[in-house]
N, C-alpha and C positions, 0 to 999 in steps of 0.2 A: 542764526539758527544752528549753524554747524557748531559754533563754539559751545552754545548750550549744550547740544549732544555730546560734545568732547568731554565737557566738564562734569556731565551726569555719569558717563562711562568711567571717568577717573575715580569720582567719588563712589560709586559701586565697587570698583576694584579695590579701592583703599578700605572700604567698609569690610569687603571679603577677607582682605589680608588681615585686618585687626581682629575679625571673628576667629580666624585660624590661630593667631597669636595667643588667644585667651583659651585654647583648648590645650590642656596639660595632657601628656602622654607618659607612660611609664619610661623611666630611663633605664638603659640596659646596665647589666652589672648584677652583682650577689646581693642577696637580701636575707635578713632574719625577720620572719613573721611570728607574731605571738597572737593566741587567742587568750583573752584575759578572763580568768575564772575566778572561783571562790578561793578563800584562804590567802589571798594575794599572790596565787600561783598564776602560771602562765602555761600555755601549751604551745610551745615552740616548734617551727619547721623552717626548712631552708628552701629557698627557691632562687632561681636565676631568671632574669628577664633577657631573652636573647634578642628579641626586638619588640615593638609596641603591640605586636598580635601574637607573640609566642613565649610561653613561660614553661620551664621545668620545675617541678617540684620533686624534692628528695627526701626519702626515708631510707637510710641504710642503703641497699642495693637497689632499692626501687626509683624509678624515674617515671613521675607522672607528667605527661605532655598536655599542655593546656593551649588551646588555640581560640576558644570562644571569648573574646575579650572586646568590649566595646566601650565607647568614650562619650562623655557629655559634658563639655566645658571642662570643669576642673575635677570631674569624677570618672572613675572607671567601673565598669561591672566586668567581674571574672567568673564566667560560668565553668564550674569543674566538670570534667569528662565523666560520663556514664551516669552520675547522680544528680539529683536536682538542686543540690546545695550550690550556693553561689555567694561570692565575695563583693560588696559594694563599697567604695570607699573614695574619699577626696584625696587628691594628690597635691602634696606641696613639696618644696626643695628638699627637705631632709626626712619626710616619713609619708607614708601611705596609712590613712586612719579611716576605719569604717566598722562594718560588721560582716560576720559570717551568718548567713541566714538559710534555715531548712524550711521552707513554706508549709509543707504538709504537716509538720509538727509544730508550728508556730514557736520555732526556736531561734533566737538571735544571740549571737556572741560577739562581743567587742573584739575588733581586729586592728592590729598596729604591725606595720613593717617598716624596717629601717635598714639602710644599705650598709654593707661591709661588716657585718656582726655575725659571730658564729652561733650556732643553734643552742648550745650550752656552753657556757663559760668555764674554762678549767682553772679553779681558784686555788687548789691544793694537790698535792701528790696522792695518788690512790693509796689506801692503807689495807684495802681488801681487794681480792680478784674472786669475782664471782662466775668465772668460766665454768660450765658443767650444766647439769640437770637438777631442777629444783621442784620438790614435791609442795605444791602450793594450795592453799585454801583460802578462797574469797569470802568475805563476810562470815569469818569463822564462828561468831557468836550470834548468828541469826539463823534459825532453822528454815525460815521462809527463803531467804536470799542466798543461803551458803551454797557454794559449788567449788569443785575440785578443779585444779589445772596443773600444767607442767611447764615450769620455766626452763628456757633453753637460751643460755647466754655465751657470747664470747666476748672477752675483755682483752684489750691490748693498752697497757699503760692505763690512761684515764679514759680512753674511748671504749664505749660499749654497744654492742648490738645484740638482737636476739628476738624472741617473742614468747608469748604464753600460748599454749596449746589447751584447749578446753574440750570438753565431750562433745561441744557443738561447733567447734571451729577454731581457728586461731585469731590472735590479735594482730596479725600481719606483721610488716616490718617496723620493729621498734628501734631507736638509735638514741644514744645518750651519752651520760658521762659518770664517772665515779670520782667525787672529790672527797678525800679522806675516806671515811666509812659511809658517805651518803651517796645514793645513786638516784638520778632522774633518767627516765626514758619517755619518749613521745613519739607519736605518729599522728599524720594528716594525710587523709586519702580523699577528701571531699564528701564522704558520709560520716565518718567516724573521726574524732579527735580525742586522742587518749594521752594521759599523763600518768606515769607510775613514779612515785617517790618511795624510798625506803632507807632504812638504816641496815647495814650489814655487818655480820660477823663472818668468822670462816666457815659458819655451818648454818646461819639462820638470816631470814629477811624479815623485817616487820615493816609495813608501810601502808600507803594508800593508792588506790586506783581513781582516777577522775575521768569522767567521760562528759565532754562539753562543760558546760556550767550547770547541768542538771542533775549529775549523779556523782556520789563519792562514796566509797567503801573501803574498809580495812582489808588487808591481805596478810598472811603469814607464809613463810616457806622454809623448807629445810632441805639442805643439800643431799641429794639422793640420786647418784647417777644411773641406779638400777630401776628408777621408777618408771611405770608405764601407765596410761590411762586405760580404763576399760574398753574393750573392743567396740569399734563405731558400728559393727554389724549385728550387735546385741541389744542395743538401746531402744530401738524402734521396732515393732513387729505387728503382724496381724492379730486381731483378737480372735479368740476361739470361734470356730465355725465358719472362718474366711480362709479362702486359699487365693483370692484375687481382689483387686481394687476395680472400683467403678466411678466414673465422674462424667459429667457433661458441662463444659465450660466455654463461652465464647471466645473466638479469636477477633481481630482487629475488623473483620468484614461483619461481624455480628452472627456468624455461623457457629452452631454449636458443635464442638468437637468432642469425640469419646473414643475409648478404645475398641469399641465395636466398628469404628470406621474401617474401610478397606485398607487404608494407609497402613494400620498397624496389624492386619491379620496376618498369621504366620511369620510374624517378625519378632526378634528380640526387640524389646522396647525398654527405655529406661525413662522413667518419669521423675522429672526434677522440681521438687518443691522449693520455691525461691521467691524473691522480691528484687526489684530494681534497685532498691535503697541498701542492699546488702553486700558489703565488700566481699565476704567470703563466697557469695553467690556470683559475685563478679569473676573471681579467681575460677570459680568450677566452670562457669558459663564461658569462659575464654577456652577452657581445657575441652569443654564438649563441644564447642563451635568448630574447633580445630579437629577434633578426632571425628567428628561425623562428617566434615568435608572430605577427609581422607578415607572413609569407610562407608559412604552412603549407598555405594554401589552394591553392598553387601544386605543381608536380611536384618537390617539394623535400623531403628527409629529412635529418636528423642522427642519428648514432648514436655514443655516446662508448664507449671501451674504458678502464676504470679499471684503473691499475696501483697497487696499495694497499701501503702499509706496514703497514696494520692486521695484527694477528697472526693473527686468525682469519677466516673467511669471513663469520660473523655481524657481526663489528666492522666489516668492510669495508663490507658492504651498509647498516649503520647510518650509516656516514660520508657514503655515496652518497646515502641518503635525506635526511640533513641538507643536504647540499650542494643538492639538487634542491629541497627546500622554501625554502631562503634565497635561491636565485638564481632561481626560477622555471622551471628547466629543465623542459620538457615533452616531451623526447625521450628514447630508451632510454639509460640508462647501465648498461653491463654490466660484471660483475666478472671482468677478464681475468686478474688474479693478485692474490694477497695474500701478506703476509709479507715482501715485498721489492718495491722500486721499480728493481730491477737492470735496466738497459738491455739488457745482454747476455741476460738471460732473457727480456725482452720481445721482443727480436728473434727469439729461438726460438719464440715464439708466433706470429710472423708473417714466416716464413722467407723470403717473397718480397721483403722489403725488404733493401737492402744494409747497413742498420743502424737503430736507433732512437737517435737521436743527442740528441733533446730531448724533454722532456715541457714543453708540449704540441708534437704534430705533427699536421698536419690533412692528410687524403688527399681529394681531389676526384674524384668518379666520376660518369661521364656516364650517360645513361639507357640505354646499352647495356652498363653494367657495366664499362667500361674506365676505368683510372686516367689521368686527364688532367693532374693536377698534385699535387705533394706539398710542403706548406709547412712548414718547420722552425721551431718557435719561434713566439713571439707578442710584437708590438710593442704594449705595453699603454697606457693612458692618460698614463702618466708620460714617454712618449717625445715627446709633443706632436705635432709635424707628422708623424712616421712613423706614428703611430696614425691620424690623419687618411688619411694616404696608403693604409694598409692597409685601412682601411673602403671607400674607394673602389674599390680594386683588386678586393678580395673581391666588392663588390656587382656590378661590371662583369663579372667572371668568372663568378659565378653566373648572371647574366642571359643571358650568351653561352650557357652550357650549357643552360639552360631553353628557349633558343629552337631549338636543334638538333633 
């Protein structure tokens, strides 16, 4: 009988060891990842596997730390921070192959990663240098889709970094290469996956912008170091006859919150129109969370109105909870809408606005409840001096309202 139990235990231990051996895990080291899109193009990004449960993703100066990594036999699931998007893939000796998935939008993009490859290959010496500011038009031949932007680039030999600023926000940290007169720039942050390709002369750019595998549009640009976008404080405003905004939306407890609540009375209040799916909103939320934690003892409040692509109310609040936990937000984030991020529908929820042009948009309200300024979009850290300028202007204006 003892021999039987002894053999049984040995067999269980052997089975356990064999099971463990069949579970593949990510191997430490540097990788090039690619999201495979139309026109035989790819959206590349670089990442390091620090250990089986920690990854760093790189876009120029940005480092995205990823900790939510799980395994099942030969497969890995990589949950990107802040956003709902995730990568699911099979691990083999020389590659990681699968898909990048955004559930709420039903979008799937093929994913492939291989070790010890660079983000973009340098194949020839750069014949153009595009350092400077570029007056840019996306979809220049489409009245419906046309919009303006400002390209801001720095080039060192073949290496290229920068961003595009638009009237509604920036395209965050772009990193790429100039081969001959051809440029490629990309970024991946867990929500957006962008690729820009173009031919360059000493004063023009002509190319295409790819967003995931669902959008492609042309763009043109001309070198103009004096170019500036329209002021972000003039694009969204109250319609005639209004001097304040009103809303009533639920928090995670199901309580309806409005500006009439005691929390906001006789306070300077900043209303943030945002979504948990929005990278510019993430940049802004990080700044607001930090600013509020340092100034909440003053007569200052923040409240965010989340317009979510999540398919259900429950999923919407789960994403809000996750964002608050990962950014340290300590002010109310209300669910204003779920199932769509439509700006037309958002404007219907806030009919006193001429339109909701951008996520994010911030509304500055004085202690008497009057709207004093509406700021469209957000210049994030990737915009360099513009981000520094925004921080100073924001702080100066808030302090002015607090003194009144």
